[in-house]
C-alpha positions in Angstrom: -6.1 56.8 -12.5 -5.2 60.0 -10.8 -2.7 62.4 -12.3 0.0 62.9 -9.7 1.6 66.5 -9.7 4.8 67.8 -7.6 4.4 65.8 -4.1 4.9 68.8 -2.1 4.4 72.7 -3.1 6.7 75.1 -0.9 7.4 78.8 -0.9 10.6 79.6 -2.9 12.7 79.9 0.3 12.9 76.2 1.1 14.3 77.0 4.6 10.7 78.2 5.6 9.2 74.6 5.1 6.0 76.1 4.1 3.6 74.4 1.9 0.6 76.0 0.1 -1.1 72.8 -1.4 -1.6 69.2 0.1 0.6 66.9 -1.4 -0.7 63.8 -3.6 1.0 60.5 -2.9 0.4 57.6 -5.4 -0.5 54.3 -3.6 0.9 52.4 -6.7 4.4 53.9 -6.1 4.8 51.9 -3.2 5.1 48.9 -5.6 6.7 50.7 -8.4 9.5 52.8 -6.5 9.1 52.0 -2.9 12.0 54.3 -1.7 10.6 57.2 -3.6 7.3 56.6 -2.1 8.6 56.4 1.5 10.6 59.8 1.0 7.4 61.4 -0.1 5.2 60.0 2.7 7.7 60.9 5.4 7.9 64.7 3.9 4.3 64.9 3.8 3.6 63.5 7.3 6.6 65.2 9.2 6.0 68.5 7.6 2.4 68.6 7.0 0.4 66.2 8.5 -2.0 65.9 5.7 -1.9 64.2 2.4 -4.1 63.0 -0.5 -3.6 59.2 -1.4 -4.4 58.6 -5.0 -4.7 55.1 -6.9 -5.7 53.5 -3.5 -7.0 49.9 -3.4 -10.5 50.6 -2.4 -12.5 49.4 -5.4 -14.1 52.4 -7.4 -17.2 50.9 -7.5 -17.5 50.6 -3.7 -16.9 54.5 -3.3 -19.1 55.0 -6.2 -21.8 53.1 -4.2 -21.2 55.2 -1.1 -21.6 58.4 -2.7 -24.9 57.3 -4.1 -26.3 56.0 -0.9 -24.9 57.8 2.3 -26.6 61.3 1.6 -29.9 59.5 1.5 -29.7 58.7 5.0 -30.2 62.3 5.8 -33.4 62.2 3.5 -34.9 59.8 5.8 -38.1 61.2 7.8 -36.9 62.9 11.1 -38.8 60.1 13.2 -36.8 57.4 11.5 -33.6 59.0 12.2 -34.8 59.8 15.7 -35.2 55.9 16.3 -31.4 55.6 15.5 -30.4 58.5 17.8 -27.0 57.7 19.7 -28.7 58.0 23.0 -30.2 54.4 22.1 -26.7 53.0 21.9 -24.5 51.7 24.6 -21.6 51.7 21.9 -22.0 55.4 20.9 -23.2 54.4 17.4 -26.0 56.0 15.7 -27.5 59.5 14.8 -26.3 63.0 15.9 -28.1 66.4 15.1 -26.1 69.2 16.2 -27.1 72.6 16.4 -24.5 75.6 15.9 -24.3 78.9 14.6 -22.7 80.0 11.4 -19.8 82.6 11.1 -22.7 85.1 9.9 -24.6 84.2 13.1 -27.3 82.3 11.2 -28.5 79.0 12.8 -27.4 75.7 11.2 -27.7 72.1 12.2 -25.0 69.6 11.3 -25.9 65.8 11.2 -23.9 62.8 11.2 -24.4 59.0 11.5 -21.7 57.0 13.5 -21.0 53.2 12.9 -18.4 50.7 13.4 -17.6 47.3 12.1 -20.1 44.3 12.5 -18.8 43.6 16.0 -20.5 41.6 19.0 -20.5 43.3 22.5 -18.8 40.5 24.8 -18.9 42.7 28.0 -20.0 40.7 31.2 -20.8 42.1 34.6 -17.8 42.8 36.5 -15.7 43.2 33.4 -14.2 46.6 32.4 -16.7 49.2 31.2 -14.9 50.1 28.2 -15.5 46.7 26.7 -19.0 48.0 26.2 -17.6 50.2 23.2 -17.7 47.1 21.1 -21.0 46.3 19.5 -23.3 46.7 16.4 -24.4 50.0 15.0 -27.8 51.3 15.0 -28.9 51.0 11.2 -32.1 52.0 9.4 -34.2 49.0 8.2 -33.9 47.5 4.7 -37.4 49.0 4.4 -36.4 52.6 4.9 -33.0 52.5 3.2 -32.3 49.5 1.2 -28.6 48.6 0.9 -27.2 51.2 3.2 -25.9 48.8 6.0 -24.3 46.5 3.5 -22.8 49.2 1.5 -21.5 51.3 4.4 -20.0 47.9 6.0 -18.4 46.9 2.7 -16.9 50.3 2.5 -15.7 50.0 6.2 -14.1 46.5 5.5 -12.2 47.7 2.6 -10.8 50.9 4.4 -10.1 49.1 7.7 -7.9 46.7 5.5 -6.2 49.8 3.9 -5.5 51.5 7.1 -3.4 48.5 8.4 -1.4 48.1 5.1 -1.0 52.1 5.1 0.2 52.1 8.9 3.0 49.7 7.9 4.1 52.0 5.2 4.1 54.7 7.8 6.3 52.9 9.8 8.8 52.3 7.2 8.7 55.9 6.2 9.8 56.6 9.6 12.8 54.3 9.3 11.4 51.6 11.4 10.7 48.1 10.4 7.2 47.7 8.8 5.6 45.8 12.0 7.2 48.4 14.7 3.9 50.1 15.3 2.2 46.8 15.6 2.3 47.2 19.4 -0.2 50.0 19.2 -2.8 47.4 18.2 -4.5 44.4 19.2 -3.1 41.2 17.2 -6.7 40.5 16.6 -8.1 43.1 14.7 -11.7 42.0 15.5 -10.8 43.4 19.2 -10.2 46.8 17.6 -13.3 49.1 16.9 -12.3 51.8 14.2 -15.2 54.3 14.1 -16.9 55.8 10.8 -19.0 58.6 10.4 -21.2 60.0 7.6 -21.3 64.0 7.7 -23.9 66.2 6.5 -22.9 70.0 6.6 -25.9 72.3 5.8 -25.5 75.0 3.0 -25.7 78.5 4.1 -28.3 80.8 2.5 -26.8 84.1 2.6 -23.6 83.5 0.5 -21.3 83.4 3.4 -19.6 80.1 4.7 -20.5 78.8 8.0 -18.6 77.2 10.7 -19.2 73.6 10.0 -16.4 72.5 12.2 -14.1 75.0 14.1 -10.3 75.0 14.1 -9.1 71.8 15.9 -6.7 68.9 15.6 -8.3 65.5 15.5 -7.6 63.8 18.7 -8.2 66.4 21.1 -11.2 64.9 22.0 -12.6 61.3 21.8 -10.2 60.6 18.8 -7.5 61.4 21.2 -7.0 57.9 21.6 -9.0 56.2 19.0 -7.8 58.2 16.1 -4.3 57.0 14.8 -5.2 58.1 11.1 -8.2 59.5 9.7 -9.2 58.7 6.2 -11.8 61.2 4.7 -13.9 60.4 1.7 -15.3 63.9 0.4 -18.7 62.8 -1.2 -19.4 66.1 -2.9 -17.3 68.8 -4.5 -17.7 71.8 -2.2 -14.2 73.4 -1.1 -14.6 73.7 2.5 -12.0 71.6 4.1 -8.9 73.6 5.2 -5.6 73.1 7.0 -3.2 75.5 8.8 0.4 75.6 7.4 3.3 76.3 9.3 3.0 80.0 8.9 -0.4 80.1 10.2 -2.3 80.3 6.8 -5.2 78.4 5.9 -4.6 76.3 2.8 -7.7 74.8 1.1 -8.0 70.7 0.7 -10.5 70.5 -2.4 -11.9 67.3 -3.1 -9.8 65.3 -5.9 -11.5 62.4 -7.8 -10.4 59.0 -6.3 -8.3 60.1 -3.6 -8.5 59.9 0.2 -7.5 62.7 2.5 -5.6 61.4 5.2 -4.5 63.3 8.3 -2.8 62.5 11.5 -4.3 62.1 14.7 -3.4 63.0 18.3 -2.5 59.4 19.2 -0.1 58.9 16.6 1.6 62.3 17.3 1.7 61.1 21.0 2.9 57.5 19.9 5.6 59.1 18.0 6.4 62.0 20.4 5.4 64.5 18.0 7.7 63.3 15.2 4.3 63.2 13.3 2.0 66.4 14.0 -1.8 66.3 14.5 -2.3 69.5 12.1 -5.2 71.9 12.8 -7.8 72.0 10.3 -11.4 73.2 10.0 -14.5 72.8 7.9 -16.5 75.8 6.5 -20.1 75.0 5.8 -20.7 75.3 2.1 -22.7 78.0 0.4 -25.7 76.9 -1.0 -26.0 73.1 -1.3 -25.0 70.8 1.6 -21.9 68.9 1.9 -21.4 65.3 2.6 -18.3 63.5 3.8 -17.4 59.8 5.1 -14.7 59.8 7.6 -13.0 56.5 8.9 -11.0 56.7 12.1 -8.7 53.7 12.9 -8.0 52.7 16.6 -5.6 51.6 18.8 -5.7 48.6 21.3 -7.8 49.0 24.5 -5.0 47.8 26.5 -2.4 50.2 25.2 -0.6 52.7 27.6 0.8 55.2 25.1 3.4 56.3 27.4 5.1 52.9 27.6 6.2 52.8 24.0 9.3 54.3 22.6 10.4 54.0 18.9 14.1 54.7 17.8 13.7 56.8 15.0 16.8 57.6 13.0 18.7 60.9 12.9 17.4 61.8 9.5 13.9 61.6 10.8 14.8 63.5 14.2 16.5 66.2 12.1 13.4 66.8 10.1 11.2 67.1 13.3 13.6 69.6 14.6 13.8 71.7 11.7 9.7 71.9 11.7 9.8 72.7 15.5 12.4 75.5 14.9 9.9 77.1 12.2 7.1 76.8 14.7 9.0 78.2 17.4 8.0 75.3 19.5 10.1 73.4 22.1 11.3 70.0 20.5 11.0 67.9 23.8 8.1 66.0 24.4 6.4 65.1 27.6 3.5 62.6 28.3 0.4 63.7 30.2 -0.8 61.5 33.1 -3.9 60.1 31.1 -1.2 58.7 28.7 -0.3 56.0 31.4 -3.9 54.8 31.5 -5.3 52.3 29.4 -6.5 53.4 26.0 -9.8 52.1 26.6 -10.5 53.7 29.6 -9.2 57.0 28.3 -11.7 56.8 25.3 -14.7 55.9 27.5 -14.2 58.8 29.8 -13.9 61.3 26.8 -17.2 59.7 25.2 -19.1 59.8 28.7 -18.2 63.5 29.1 -19.8 64.2 25.8 -22.9 62.2 26.1 -24.8 62.7 29.4 -27.8 60.7 28.2 -25.9 57.5 27.1 -24.0 57.9 30.4 -27.1 57.9 32.3 -28.8 55.1 30.6 -26.1 52.6 29.9 -23.3 53.5 32.3 -25.4 54.4 35.6 -22.6 53.5 38.0 -20.3 56.3 36.3 -22.9 58.9 35.9 -22.2 60.8 39.2 -18.4 60.7 38.5 -18.9 62.7 35.3 -22.1 64.5 36.2 -22.0 65.5 40.1 -24.4 68.1 39.5 -26.7 66.1 37.3 -27.4 66.3 33.7 -26.4 69.5 31.9 -29.2 71.9 31.0 -28.4 71.2 27.3 -26.2 68.6 25.5 -22.8 69.6 24.1 -22.8 71.1 20.7 -20.3 72.3 18.2 -17.1 70.8 16.8 -16.5 68.6 19.7 -19.3 66.2 18.8 -18.3 66.6 15.2 -14.7 65.8 15.5 -14.7 62.8 17.7 -14.2 59.4 16.7 
């Protein structure tokens, strides 16, 4: 059981709408006192875009198994990891090794393992290319890493189930019916492909934090369409995740036992016409020992066109949005971009193809010249774009 503190910590001047720590929302409160739970959730989502979810239904033993086995993937011999390189996956699953530079200009290498649920690729010649996104991940063999696939898929299934339940509560917190946001999904959840990734940020040897992922909002790249909500399990105790508050200050998001960190993505921001914000955040590479985390990104349906959907929020919710926008000094009016009229599957695929020339050339040859008219780039993309996309 997680002890719950005051839901939101603000400055003494309430009109500033500032916060200096991320609120903890108790999942069990949704049964004990649902109106209070929804008020806390609404406040956290509209004014912050980040929250801890405590006392959630994902079994503790499942999380313990993940925390035990996930870091072991990166201990595999490099040749074993290279076999699982994303360039070998039509579905953009697999291993990535991303070189970068720390804030102190020391070279660093970040690693991640991307996977999805146990999906079967049903794409056939002549069908939309985005259907190739569905498919089985590349997994290390049982001999190399016993129990890894089963453990990670068990975790994935539990968090996927949580994501659909939580989304219904999000809908209610916004003054809508619990099923109002269902139009953003496929009725058959097997047709959706949420993404999960295991991340390793190297420790810096010189006593200075490194730039694990630069400041960004989830959804500005591939997560733009696929990411509705991201649920981050911090597998180690490093205090390296930070979120920017309304005054532009960086607020630490330290790990808290038996909680998920949940942040809103760009897709949800657009779907709600910026009633809910995708909040800027960053990750600093830890000092000394490496940091591990596991992130789950829920997705919307391939056939969804974001700009076609309108949700009638009550005046109370809109007033909270206007107050936040006034604090930020931004226009409360919202406009969709042209690509928000496109099918979500097409937008997701386009963004993935732009980031992975090797996958595009091998598995999407008919589209290669469209995205790479001058041929393959001299070097692959590096930096936060590869680390923050779902």
